[in-house]
C-alpha positions in Angstrom: -0.1 -0.3 0.1 1.7 3.2 -1.1 2.5 6.2 1.5 -0.1 9.1 1.6 0.5 12.1 0.5 2.1 14.7 2.4 -1.3 17.1 2.1 -3.8 14.0 3.4 -1.3 12.9 6.1 -1.2 17.6 7.0 -5.1 16.8 6.6 -5.7 14.0 8.9 -3.8 15.3 11.0 -5.4 18.8 11.8 -8.5 17.1 11.7 -7.3 14.7 14.6 -5.7 17.2 16.5 -9.5 19.5 16.1 -11.7 16.4 17.3 -8.9 15.8 20.7 -9.3 19.8 21.2 -13.0 19.9 21.1 -13.6 16.4 23.2 -14.6 16.7 26.0 -12.6 14.2 27.6 -9.3 15.6 29.8 -6.9 12.8 28.6 -8.2 13.1 24.7 -7.5 17.2 25.0 -4.4 16.1 25.8 -3.5 14.4 23.6 -2.4 16.2 20.5 0.5 17.7 23.0 1.6 14.2 22.7 1.3 13.8 19.7 2.8 16.6 18.5 6.1 15.9 20.2 5.9 13.0 18.9 5.4 13.8 15.3 9.2 14.1 14.1 9.4 10.3 15.1 5.6 10.2 12.7 6.8 12.4 10.1 9.9 9.9 9.7 8.4 7.1 9.5 5.8 8.3 7.0 8.6 9.5 5.2 10.8 6.4 4.9 8.0 3.8 6.0 10.9 2.2 8.6 10.4 2.8 12.1 13.0 2.1 15.5 10.0 0.1 17.3 11.9 -2.4 17.5 14.7 -1.7 19.0 12.7 -0.1 21.1 10.5 -2.6 22.6 14.0 -4.6 22.5 15.2 -2.1 24.7 11.9 -1.7 27.2 12.4 -5.6 27.6 16.1 -5.9 28.5 15.4 -2.6 31.2 12.3 -5.1 32.5 15.0 -7.5 33.2 17.9 -6.2 35.7 19.7 -10.1 36.2 22.4 -9.3 33.7 24.8 -12.5 33.8 28.1 -11.5 35.3 31.4 -12.6 34.5 33.0 -13.5 38.1 36.7 -11.1 38.9 39.3 -12.9 39.7 
């Protein structure tokens, strides 16, 4: 499936942010700030078709497992 044109992405983003701003749910009203802070990563995905989600997931899993194999000191 081809990626949408930048104009389509911009319009969809605007519609989403407007919908959030009009919502009566406090959590939804704060969502645009989160989306804006992550927008460079979203834009990179849209531009390139690649993300770092796999490596982020591996990093998260490693952080959850603090037991590491330690080599005994002599």
